[in-house]
N, C-alpha and C positions, 0 to 999 in steps of 0.2 A: 338518322333522326326522324322524328315525327313532328308535324306541325302541331303546336299546342295552342288551344284557344283559352285565353285567360279569363277569369271571372273576378268578382270584386274581392274575394278573400274571406277568411274565417271571421266569425263574429268577434272572437276574442281580440283579433288584431284590429279590427275596425274600431272597437271600443277603446282599445289601448291608444290608438293614434288620435282619437277624439280628445282624450284627456292629456296626451303627451305629444302634441303636434311637432315638437322640435327634436324628439328623441330619435335615435338611430338604432340599427340592429345590434350594435355592440352594447347598447344600454340594457339589452335583455340578458346579460351575462348570468345573473342569478335566476331570473325568469320564474318567479314563484307561480305565475299564472299559466306556465307551460305554453306560452305563445309560440315559441319556436316549434314545438311539437304540433301545435294546431296548424301552423303554416305548412309544415311538412305533410301532414295528413291531407290538407286541402290540395297541395300540389300533386300528391299521389293520386287522388281522385280525378283531378284534371287530366292526368297523364295515363290514366287506366293502369297504374302500377307498373309502368315501364320507365327506365331511365330516359331522361329527355335527350341525351346525347347518343348512347349506344343501343338503347331499346332492350336491354336485358331486363329481366324481372327484378323489381325492387319492392321493398316494403314487406318482404317475406320473412325476414329475421331481423334481430336487433343489429343496428349499426351497419346495415347494408345500403343505406342511403342517407343523404344529407340535404340541407337547404343550400342551393347553389345560386350565387348572384351572377347573372349574365354579364352585367357590367360590374367589375370587381368593387366591392364595397370600400376597399382601401382607397380606391381612386375616385369613386363616386358615392360618398357616404350619404348624399342627399336622396339616393335611390335605394338605400339599403333596406327600407321597410315598404318599398313599392312592390306590390304583388306582380306587376308587369315586369319586374326585374328578378323575380325569384322562381326557380324551378327545382324539381327534385332530381338529383344526380346520384348515380351509384358511387360507392366509395372504393371502387377497384383501383389498385395501385397501377400507375403507369398509363392511365387513360382518363378521359372525361374530366371531372373536377380535379382529380389529382394531377393530371397532366397540365391542365389549363392554369392552375394556380392564380396569379394575378394578371394574366394576359387577357387580351380582348379577342373576340372572334368576329369575322366579317359577316358570317351567316349564322343566325340564331334559330332555335327551335320555334320561335314565335312567327317566323316568316315562312311563307309558302315556298320560298327559294330553297329551303332545306330539303324539300321533297323533289324539287325540279333540277337542282344543280348537283345533287349527290346521287349517283347511280350505283346499284349493287349488282354484282355478278353472282352466278350460281356457285362460283368457287368461294364465295364469302368475302371477297375483297370489295373495296369501295372505290369508285372512280369519281374523282372530282373534275367536273367539266368546265369550270371557270376558275380564274385566279383566286377569287374570294373563297370558293369552295375548297381549293387546294390549301389556302391558308388555314381555313377552319379545320380541315382534316389533320393537318400537321400539328396544330396547337393541341387538339383533343386526342391525338394519336388514335384515330378511328380505324386504322388498318387498311391503308391503300396498298399494302404489301405484307407478306409474311414477316419480313424483317422488322416492319414497324410495330406490328401487334399480332403475332401469330395466334395467341390464345383467343382473341376476339374474332379473328378471321375464321378460325376453326369452329367456334361456337355458332357463328352465323351460317357457315357452310352446313353444319349438322342440322340446324333448325330448318334451313331451306330444303335439304335433302329429305329430312323426315316428313315434311309437309308434302312434298311431291310424291313420296312413297305411299303415304296414306291416301292420296288421290289417284294412285295408279298412273302417274305421269312419268314417262321416260324422256329425260331431257334430250336424248339423241334422236328421238322420233321427229319426222317432218311435221311442220305446223301448217294447218290449213285455215280457211276462213272461219270454221266452226270454233276454233280456239278463242276467238274474240269473245264469244258468248260464254265459253267455259271460264275464261279469265274473269269476266264480270262476276260470275257466280262464286268463284274462289275468293275474289277480293271481298265480296259481301260477307262470306263466311269468316274471313280473317278479321274483318272489322267488328264482328260480334264480340261483345265483352260481357260474358256471364258474370254476374255479381260485380260488375264494374271493372273487371280485370281482363285485359287483352292477353292473347297468347304471347309468350316471350318472343321478341323479335318480329312480331306481326307486321309492323310497318316496313321492316327490311324485306320480309318475304314478299309483300305486295310489290314493293319497288323492284325486286329481282325478277318477279314474274313479268311485270310490264317490260322491263329491259330485255328479258329473254325473248319474249314474243316479238317485240319491235325489231330486235336484231336478227330474227330468223324469218321475217316476212319476205316474200318474193313478189 
């Protein structure tokens, strides 16, 4: 996950809510003003075109993402048009929104806990270090093992390995004090979002780099 900083929302939604204060997300079924699309585009820009849960690239092709309600709108209809409850999720089968369905998660992408309590390994697996993190990983099927979500684990592993290769970093080499400065430079590079788009899995790579360096310090 990456922590998402929410903003007020698209103008179309703000205007819609002004004239229809009691309406819910399901009232947008016909949606002639394309408010759902405006919400999705706004979320994509907030998230730098990465899935809020798995951090793969989204908004690249038709139907690769959707408006996801952190608190399920079936259970909490009063929050169904609240931008603080809407993020963009990938539409991948078996994980993220598809796995979550109407369940709730203990740690959301709006909390800094998502970057502190979820740790990534160079192998592409994710380690949940608190019970809340474990619950979140299980619900979203984020790949704490190959058995849970091998495809996602392999994608993360490849993304991490490719970045290390481009930086001429060998994971088996010893780490010294200079690596702290190198890490800071690499993280700044990964945070760069040309045209508003982050590198796919950039938050995962940043997390894995930090975890790797911390785990190898002597």
